C-alpha positions as CSV (number, residue, x, y, z in Angstrom):
1,M,0.0,0.0,0.0
2,K,1.5,3.4,-1.0
3,V,1.2,6.6,0.8
4,R,2.2,10.1,-0.1
5,E,5.9,11.0,0.0
6,I,6.8,14.2,1.8
7,K,9.9,16.0,0.6
8,V,11.7,18.9,2.2
9,I,14.0,20.7,-0.1
10,Y,16.4,23.3,1.1
11,S,18.8,25.2,-1.2
12,D,21.3,27.8,-0.2
13,H,22.3,29.0,-3.7
14,G,21.5,32.7,-3.2
15,D,23.8,35.6,-3.7
16,K,25.6,37.2,-0.8
17,S,23.9,37.0,2.6
18,I,21.8,40.0,3.6
19,T,21.5,40.5,7.4
20,V,18.5,42.3,8.8
21,N,19.2,44.4,11.9
22,N,16.5,47.0,11.6
23,S,13.1,47.6,10.0
24,K,14.5,49.9,7.3
25,I,16.5,47.0,5.9
26,V,13.5,44.7,6.1
27,H,11.5,47.2,4.1
28,E,14.2,47.6,1.4
29,V,14.6,43.8,1.0
30,A,10.8,43.4,0.9
31,L,10.3,46.0,-1.7
32,A,12.9,44.4,-4.0
33,H,10.5,41.3,-4.0
34,W,7.3,43.2,-4.5
35,D,5.5,43.9,-7.8
36,M,5.4,47.7,-7.8
37,N,2.7,47.6,-10.5
38,I,0.1,46.1,-8.0
39,I,1.3,47.3,-4.6
40,E,-1.4,50.0,-4.6
41,F,-4.0,47.7,-6.3
42,Q,-4.0,44.4,-4.4
43,E,-3.1,43.3,-0.9
44,E,-0.4,40.7,-0.7
45,V,1.2,38.8,2.3
46,K,4.7,37.6,2.3
47,I,7.0,35.9,4.9
48,M,10.7,36.8,5.3
49,L,12.6,33.8,6.6
50,L,15.8,34.4,8.6
51,N,18.4,32.2,10.3
52,R,19.5,32.7,13.9
53,A,22.0,35.5,12.8
54,N,19.1,37.3,11.1
55,A,20.5,36.5,7.6
56,V,17.8,36.4,5.0
57,L,17.1,32.8,3.8
58,G,14.3,33.9,1.5
59,I,10.9,35.5,1.0
60,Y,7.8,33.4,0.5
61,D,4.7,34.8,-1.3
62,L,1.9,33.6,1.1
63,S,-1.2,35.1,-0.4
64,K,-2.9,37.7,-2.6
65,G,-6.2,39.1,-1.9
66,G,-8.4,42.0,-2.8
67,V,-8.2,45.7,-2.2
68,A,-8.9,45.4,1.5
69,S,-7.7,42.0,2.8
70,S,-5.8,38.8,2.1
71,N,-6.3,35.4,3.6
72,V,-3.6,34.3,6.1
73,D,-3.3,30.8,7.5
74,I,-1.1,30.5,10.6
75,K,-0.5,26.8,9.9
76,I,0.9,27.6,6.4
77,I,3.2,30.3,7.8
78,L,4.6,27.9,10.4
79,S,5.0,25.0,7.9
80,I,6.9,27.3,5.4
81,A,9.1,28.6,8.2
82,L,9.9,25.1,9.5
83,K,10.5,23.6,6.0
84,G,12.7,26.6,5.2
85,H,14.7,25.9,8.4
86,A,14.1,29.4,9.6
87,S,14.6,30.5,13.2
88,V,13.2,34.0,12.8
89,I,10.4,35.3,10.6
90,V,9.0,38.7,9.6
91,L,5.4,39.0,8.4
92,L,5.0,41.5,5.5
93,H,1.9,42.9,3.9
94,N,0.9,45.9,2.0
95,H,-2.1,48.3,2.3
96,P,-3.2,49.2,-1.2
97,S,-4.8,52.4,0.3
98,G,-1.4,53.6,1.2
99,K,-2.4,54.1,4.9
100,L,0.1,52.8,7.4
101,V,-2.3,52.3,10.2
102,P,-2.6,48.7,11.4
103,S,-6.2,47.4,11.4
104,T,-7.7,45.5,14.3
105,S,-7.3,42.4,12.1
106,D,-3.6,43.2,11.6
107,R,-3.1,43.5,15.4
108,Y,-5.0,40.3,16.0
109,L,-3.1,38.3,13.4
110,T,0.3,39.5,14.8
111,S,-0.7,38.5,18.3
112,K,-1.9,35.1,17.2
113,L,1.2,34.5,15.0
114,K,3.5,35.5,17.9
115,K,1.9,32.9,20.2
116,A,2.0,30.2,17.5
117,C,5.7,30.9,16.8
118,E,6.6,30.6,20.4
119,L,5.1,27.0,20.5
120,V,7.5,25.8,17.8
121,D,10.5,27.8,18.9
122,L,10.4,30.4,16.1
123,F,10.9,34.1,16.8
124,L,8.5,36.7,15.2
125,L,10.9,39.6,14.7
126,D,8.5,42.0,13.2
127,H,5.4,42.6,11.2
128,L,5.7,45.3,8.5
129,I,2.9,47.0,6.6
130,V,4.6,48.3,3.4
131,T,3.8,50.9,0.8
132,K,6.1,51.8,-2.1
133,D,7.2,54.9,-0.2
134,S,7.2,53.9,3.5
135,F,6.4,51.3,6.1
136,Y,4.9,50.7,9.6
137,S,6.9,48.4,11.9
138,F,5.0,46.7,14.7
139,K,8.3,46.3,16.6
140,D,9.4,49.9,16.2
141,N,6.0,51.1,17.4
142,K,5.9,48.6,20.3
143,N,2.6,47.2,19.0
144,I,2.3,43.7,20.4
145,L,5.9,42.5,19.7
């Protein structure tokens, strides 16, 4: 009787390592992986994966939504982080409106994700709301993190 095979693939063939030590660098790295043609049109959620030294392992495109929201599944975030052998993660999403004020849903998601990460020994370093010109850092604003 056959069952599904589960594979975990990890490749470290990227260019030089980028170390994240502040929210400005997170924003710059995130924008390099964002489609500027739709950043003001459609909400997207991404996860930045980091190792213990805060070196970027990669960015995962988690979901795309509409103009006001995007679906986020905590289980998928954790599975991607664990499969990617991350020790630290940063949650990233844009507000097509350009407003950098976290919604009640944004704050709830951050709180819920922080608790989930603690259970599997991951560290949620930050949650950034990005626009093409600026960003809001939950960590810098002492908002939950």
